[in-house]
N, C-alpha and C positions, 0 to 999 in steps of 0.2 A: 626262509624255507621252513616248512613244517616237518617235524620229525616224529614219525609214528612207529608202531611195531606190530608185527603179527603176534596176536595173543591167543592163547588157548581159552576155552570156556564157552565158545559158541555164542549163540544169541543171548543166553542167560547171563554169562559171566565175563565175556571177552572185553566189553566196554569198561566194566569196573576194574578189570586187571590193567588196562591201558591207563586209566585215570590214576590208579595207585602208583604206577611207575613214573608218572609225570610226562606221559607221551602227549603229543599234539594230535595224534590220530590213531585209529585202530584198524588193523586188517584182521579178518576172521574167516573161518570156515563156518558155513551154516549147516553142515552135516559132518559126520565123522569122516576124517580123511582116509580111513581104512576100509570103507564099505560103500557099495552102491546104494544101499537103502537110504532113502531121503526121509528125514523125520517129519512128523505131522506137528509143526510148530503151533503152540497155543497162541491164539490172537493176542492174549494179554502179554505174553513174552515179547512178541513183535512190537506191540504198542509201547511197552516199557522201554525197550531199546531205543526206539525212535524218540521218545520223550527225554530220556536221559542224555541221548546224543545232542538233542537240541539245547538242553540245559548246559551241557558241558562245553559245547562249541567244538568238539573234536571232529576231525574228518573221519569218515568211515568208508571202507571198501571191503568187498567180499572177494575171497580167492576161491575159484572153482576147484572142484575135486581133481587131484592129479591123475586119477584113473581115466579121466575123460580123454577120448581120442576121436575127434570129429573127422579125421581122415582115415579111420580104420576100414580096411577092406572087409573085415568080418562084420556081417550084418547085425549080429547079436550085440557086439560091443558098440557098434555105431548107434543102434537104437537106444541102448542104455545111456550112451554119452549125450545124445540129443535130449532125452527125457530128463536127465540130471541137470543139464544146462538150462532147460526151460524152468525147472523147479527152482534152481539157484537164482535166476534172474527174478522170479516172482518173489522169493524171500527177500532179496536185496531191495527190490522196490518197496516192499512192505515195511522195511526198517529205514527207508530213505537214505540208503547208501549211495555214494557218488558213483560207484562203478562195480562191475564184476570183472575181475582180472582172470584170464585163462590162457592156457597153452593149447595151441591148435591140435597138437598130437603128432603122429607119425604115419607115413604112408606104408611103412613096414616093407619097403623094397618094391612097392608097386609103381613108384615114380611120382615126382612132384605133381605133374598134371593130373594124374589119377587122384591123388590126395586132394588137390584143389577142387576137383569135380565133386568129391564127397563133402568137403568142408563148407563150400559156399552155400548150397541149399540148406544145410543144417544151421549155419549162422544166420541166414535170412529168417528162418523160423524164430530163432532166439532173439534177434534184434527187434522183431515185431512185438516182443513182450517188454522191451525196455521202456522206461518213462523219460520225460524230459530231463529229470534229475539223474536217473541211473543209466549210465552208459555201459557199453561192452568194450573192454580193453584187451587187445592182443598183446601178450608179453613175448618179448624176444627170448628164444630158447638157447640152450647150450649143448644139447646132446648130439651125439654122432649118429651115423647111419641115416635112417629115413626121417629123422625129426624135422618137422616143418616150423619155420620161423627163426632159424638161426641167423638169417641175413635180412637186411632191409629190403633186398630184392623180393624175398618171399612174402614179407609182410605187405609190401606195396602191391604185389600181385593179388593178394586176397582183398585188400582195400579197393583196388580198381574193379575186381570182379563183383564186388558188392556195391559198385557205383558210389563209393565214398559215402556210405550211409551216414546220416546226420548224427547218429548216436554211436558210431564206431570210432574208437581211438586206439592208442597204444600205451603200453607201459614199458619203460626201459630199465633193465636190471644191470647194474654195474658189473657184477660177477659174470653174468651170462655174456655181456659184451666182451669182457676181457678174455674169457676162454674161447670165444668165437673169433678172436683175432683183432678186436678193436681195442687199442691200448688206451684205456680210460685215464691213464696217468699222464698222457701227452696232450697238451692243449691243441696242437695242430690236428691231431687225429679226432679229437672231440669236435673241433670247429667243422671239419669235413663231414663228420657224421651228421651233425645237426643241420648243416646246410642241405645235405641230402634228404633228411627227414622233412625239412621245410618245403623243398621243391617237389617231393613225391607224395607226401601225405599231408603235411602242414603241421607246424609247431603247435598250432591251436588244438591239434588232436593228441598231442603228448600231454596226458593228464596226470600221470603218476610215475614216480621213480621207485625202484627197489634199490636200496643202498646196502651192498654186501661186499665184504672182502672175499678173497678167493684162496682156497688151498691148492688149486691147480694152476699151472702156468699159462701164460698168454698163448692162445691158439690151440689149447689142448682138447677143447670140446668136452671137458669133463666138468660137470656141475657139482662143485664142492664148496659150499659157503664156509667162510671163516669169520670169527669175531673181528670187529672193527680194529684195524691196526695190527692184527696178528698174522695176516696172510701175506700173499705175494703182491698185492696192491699196496697195502700198508698205508703209510702217511700220505702217499700220493693220491689216495682216494679223494683228497681235497681238490684236485684238479677237476674232477667230476662234480663234486658237491658245490663248488664255488663258481662253476661256469655261469656267466651272466644270463644265458638263455634258459637256464634251469631254475633260476630263483623263483620263489613264491609257489613252487610245486610241492605237494606232499611227498616225502621220501620215507618209505617204510622199511624197517629192518627185518630181515629174515635170517638172522645169525643164530648159531647154536646156544650162545650164552655161556656163562662160566660153568654151569652144571648140566648143559645139554638140554635144558628145558625151554630154550628160546630166549629172545631178547629180554633185557632187564634194564633197570635204571642206570646201571653202570655203562652199558653199551650205548644208551642214549646220551649220557654225559660225554663219552668219547667222541661220538660222531658230531655232536654240537661243538665240541672243542676244535676238532679238525676243520669243520665248516667255518667257524669264527676266525681261526688263524689264517686260513687261506683267503678268506674274504678281505682281510686287512692287508694282504700282500698282493 
C-alpha cells in the first residue's frame, strides 16, 4: 500500500513538501480552499510539477474545493461549483494527476432526487474534461441533513445515472465510513461493504483511500478527523488498512498533525506501522 498525505503549498510547493516528509504520494488543492477564485496557474509551474512528479514516482491526486455543491438548488452556487470543477479537472490533467476527488454536495432539503437531477448534468460536463489518466472520484461523505454520498446507495445511484462513465470512480474515507455507520474496525463489516461496492460499482473503480482516525463516534454523522491512533478508531484502523481487497491502493492522510498544520512524517510512520503489524497477523 502507498501512503501519501494532503500537503499545503498548491501546485508550487505541495509535491516538495510530500517528498520532504517521506510520503509515497501527494494530495493537494490547486486553488485556495477558502475562496471561489481560481488562480491563473503559470504553465511553467504546471510543467515543473509534472516533471518533478515523474522524477519522484509519487502518486498525485487533487482534492476539489470543499465549497463545491453540485446539488445546490441555488443557481449562483451551482454555476460557481460547475465552473470550479471544470477548472480543477483542467489543472489536474495539466499536472498529470491520477484523479480529482470531490464531494457531491448537499440538496439542502430539496430531496435526493432533486439533488441527483442537479448533480448528474454537472458531472457529465466535468467528466468530458477528464483524460485517460485523470479520473473523477466521488468521495463518500459524513455529514448529516441533505448531504449526498453518505451511503453506497447514493454513490451507486449517481454512478448509474452517468451510465458508469469510464473515468468515474470512488474514494473511500475511513473516518467518513465510520461516522456514517460502517464499522471499519470489523472485518465482517468491511467484507460486506466491499462486496457491495464490487457488485454495484466495481472494485476496479475504487482508486484511492483516505486513511483517517475519527474524533466522533460510530454512526454520529459528524466529520471530525483525528491523528492516527488517537481517535475512536485507534489501533483497529489496521482492519481497514490491511484488508486484502484494499492493498496496492494509495491511501492519503488528512489528519490534523501534532500542530494542527496537517499530516507529517510522524503520522506517516504511525500508519505504516499499523499497516505492517496488521498485515503480519
